[in-house]
Every structure is written in C-alpha cells, then in structure tokens.
C-alpha positions, 0 to 999 in steps of 0.5 A: 590545486588540491587544498582548493579540490578538497575545500570544494569537497567539504562545501559540496557535502555540507550543501547537498548533505540535507538532501542526500539524507533525504533521498536515503531515508525516503528511499529506504521507507519506500523499498519497505513500504508494504511492510510499513503499511505507509499507505494506510497511514494519512498525515495532516500535514499544514501547507500541503495537499490540502488544495487537492480533491480526495481522489476517488477511487470508486463510486456508486449508487445505493437505494438513491444513496451516493457514496464514494471510495477514496484515500481519505475515507467513505464520502456519502453524498447529502443532497448536494453536498459531501460528508465524510462519513468513514475516515478510512482509506478505502479501495473499493465500496459494494452493496448487497442486500441492505448492507454497505462494505467498504474494503480498506487495509485496516479490515473491512466495514460495514454500514445500512446507512452510509453514515455508521460505519462498523469495523468487521475482519480488523486487521486484515488487509480487505481488497475486493469481496463476491456475492455468489448465491446469495453468499458474502466472500471477502477477499484479504491478503491473507485468504478468503473469508465467508459470512455466515450467520452475522460473522465472518470466518475463514473459508480459505488462507493462502499457503504461501502468506501473503498475496496482493489480491486484484479480484475474485470471481466464483466458477462452479468449482470454486474460486479463480483469483487475480493478484499481483504473483499471478491467478490462482485457482481455488477448488472448494476443497482448498487446493491451490493451483497456480495459472499462468497467463502467456504474455509476449516473452521478454517484453517488460516497460522501462519504467517497471525495470527502472523500479525494480532496479531502485527497489532490488526487487530486479535482483531477486526477492531478498536483494531489497536488504542490499538496497536497505544496506547501501541507503544506510551506509550512505546516511551514515557516510553523511553524518559522520562526515557532518560530525567530524567537520564540525569536531574539527572545526570546534578543535580549531576554534578552542585553539 
C-alpha cells in the first residue's frame, strides 16, 4: 500500500508542478503589483486579448474633438474611426484653456490638438486634476503640483509617502483629497489633517476579506512579506522535488 501511495504522490506532484509554480509566481507578482507598476506595463501577446475592446475609462468632447481614455492609451475620433494618439495607459482626460491633459502612471501629458502629446511631470503617477480660478493643479501619488508660467512645480508633497489618490477638490482654505487611505484636508500652508468618514462598524465585503487574506493585507502592512516567503518556499519545494526525482531517475538509468 505504501509504495502505491508514494508513487501516486510522486506522479500527482509531477502533473501539478507547472500549475503550482504558475500560481506561486503570479501570486508573488500580484502581491507586489503596485510596487512593480504592473498595471502600467502593456504587453502584446499573440492570440491573447486581441479581440477585446480598448476598455474605455472616460470620454470627453473638447472643441469638437472626441477623445477616449483607455488602458491602451488615448484614442482620438477622426471622422467615424478612432485613432490611438498616445500609447500610454490613461485614467483621466481634461480640457482647460485650449490644452488637453491626460493622467497616466508614467506622468502627465499635454496636447493642443489631441494628436501630439508632450510628457510633463515625468516619473509621477498622475491621478486627477483641478482648475480653480484659472490655475491648473495635478494630484499624483506623491503630492500636489501646480502649473506656473508654463512649467510644473510641487505645491505640496505628502508627508507619509505615496497615497492612492482618487480625486481632490478646492475649498476656500485649501484642498480636500480623497484617497484609498482616507480623506485628507490640506491647508494653503501645507498643514495636513486626516478626516474620518464613519461607516457601519464591523461591516466589510466578503470579497475584500478574502482578497486581503490572500495578499496578507488583512494581518497588517508588512505581513505580505510572509506571504511572499510562503510562495517562494512552495516554489522552491516544487523545483527541488522535481530535481530529486530527475536525479534519482537519471541514476537508475545509469545503473
């Protein structure tokens, strides 16, 4: 009985080695997806995803121009067809004062005609824009920037590092910023104050709990390192098990 069980264990391990390695490696990458910027990396895989649409995030009309923000880039409508004019993943589009703006993870892009784009704020993950009193402000994961005399400069940098900014608005005394981390008030002199949105206590979606358990976020900010280590150990066991099986098989063949 034991030899049969050992043989079954061996062959099941060999059969499921590729999918287990795939799960481990992709799990590691997904846990680190934000740090690695995976959402901003575009791949062209033959036969995969070619028939899918461009997944539009937003469409705006500016001076008779129709533009669409997609994960593939900015599309401009020329007649009845759409043309890709900015091949960068774009979240939001804005039109102000004859200038078009595109918020991307690789920076902020500007254009006068929707065809030719110039990158500004390179290296900044641009999330949203605001135009109070004719001035242009851009929110990135690192801080707020203002356009002054045609160039961008930092208005306020976030003291706690990067924030997952969703939107922001202008109030008389400063800005109110909505982020995944919470609501922040920023005064004109750069003072930050966190504000609490009180929801129903103890209620959270089951999907979020499962996702956070899988990624390690449920247990704290740095528990993902334990998840990474666990996935790496499983991958190591898979590879070392295959190596021992192959070495033993090679040794028997040579005998």
